[in-house]
C-alpha positions as CSV (number, residue, x, y, z in Angstrom):
1,M,13.0,-62.2,82.9
2,N,16.3,-61.8,84.7
3,G,18.8,-63.3,82.3
4,I,19.6,-65.5,79.3
5,E,21.7,-68.6,78.7
6,I,23.8,-68.8,75.6
7,N,24.7,-72.4,74.6
8,Q,27.3,-72.7,71.8
9,E,28.5,-76.3,71.4
10,D,30.0,-77.2,74.8
11,D,30.3,-73.6,76.0
12,I,27.4,-72.3,78.2
13,K,27.3,-68.7,79.4
14,Q,24.7,-67.0,81.5
15,L,24.1,-63.3,81.3
16,E,22.0,-61.1,83.5
17,V,19.8,-58.9,81.2
18,E,16.6,-57.0,81.6
19,G,15.4,-57.5,78.0
20,V,16.3,-59.1,74.7
21,F,16.0,-57.7,71.2
22,V,15.8,-60.6,68.7
23,F,17.7,-59.9,65.5
24,I,17.3,-62.6,62.9
25,G,20.2,-62.7,60.5
26,L,22.5,-60.1,59.1
27,N,22.9,-61.2,55.5
28,P,20.4,-59.6,53.1
29,N,18.7,-61.9,50.6
30,T,19.8,-59.8,47.6
31,G,22.1,-62.2,45.8
32,F,19.6,-62.4,42.9
33,L,20.2,-58.8,42.2
34,Q,23.9,-59.3,41.3
35,G,24.4,-58.2,37.7
36,S,21.0,-56.5,37.5
37,G,22.4,-53.0,37.5
38,I,20.8,-52.1,40.9
39,E,23.5,-50.6,43.1
40,L,24.3,-52.6,46.3
41,D,26.6,-51.5,49.1
42,E,29.5,-53.5,50.4
43,Q,27.2,-55.6,52.6
44,G,24.8,-56.4,49.7
45,L,22.1,-54.0,50.9
46,I,20.2,-52.0,48.2
47,K,21.2,-48.4,47.8
48,T,18.2,-45.9,47.6
49,N,17.6,-42.2,47.6
50,S,15.3,-40.4,50.0
51,R,12.3,-41.5,48.0
52,L,13.4,-45.1,48.4
53,E,14.2,-45.3,44.6
54,T,17.2,-47.2,43.5
55,N,19.7,-46.0,40.8
56,I,17.3,-47.5,38.2
57,P,14.2,-45.2,37.7
58,G,11.0,-47.0,38.7
59,I,12.7,-49.6,40.9
60,F,12.2,-49.0,44.7
61,A,13.3,-50.8,47.8
62,S,12.3,-50.7,51.5
63,G,12.8,-52.5,54.7
64,D,15.7,-54.6,55.9
65,V,17.2,-55.1,52.4
66,R,17.8,-51.3,52.1
67,S,21.1,-49.7,52.9
68,G,20.5,-47.4,55.9
69,A,17.5,-49.3,57.2
70,T,17.1,-49.5,61.0
71,M,16.4,-53.3,60.8
72,Q,13.1,-53.0,62.8
73,I,9.7,-54.2,61.7
74,A,7.9,-50.9,62.5
75,S,10.4,-49.0,60.4
76,A,10.2,-51.6,57.5
77,V,6.4,-51.2,57.5
78,G,6.6,-47.4,57.4
79,E,9.2,-47.6,54.6
80,G,6.9,-49.9,52.7
81,A,4.1,-47.3,52.9
82,S,6.5,-44.5,51.9
83,A,7.8,-46.6,49.0
84,A,4.2,-47.1,47.8
85,L,3.6,-43.4,47.8
86,S,6.8,-42.8,45.8
87,I,5.8,-45.5,43.4
88,R,2.5,-43.9,42.9
89,E,4.2,-40.5,42.2
90,Y,6.6,-42.2,39.8
91,L,3.7,-43.9,37.9
92,E,1.7,-40.6,37.7
93,S,4.7,-38.9,36.3
94,Q,5.0,-41.5,33.5
95,K,1.5,-41.0,32.2
96,H,1.4,-39.4,28.7
C-alpha cells in the first residue's frame, strides 16, 4: 500500500499513506435510551463509572457506546469482559 484515493462526488483526491485505520461511524446507536434515565453525554454516549456501571444500579455499558471508549475492537472486547465481572459482583451483592 502506498496511498488511498478519496472520491467524493466529482472531487477525487489522492493521498500518500503507509496505513489506514478504518473507523465506521461516529454516531452511537443510543437513541432508544432517551428518557430512560440512563445518563448520556453530549454526543449520546453512555456515561459509566470505573466499573462500567451507569448511573442506574445494575445497568452496565461497554464498548463504543460508552463515553471514554477508545473506539477499537480489542478495547471493546476487554470492556465487555470487565463489565461481565462487574455484573457478577453486582448480582452477588444483591443475594439475600
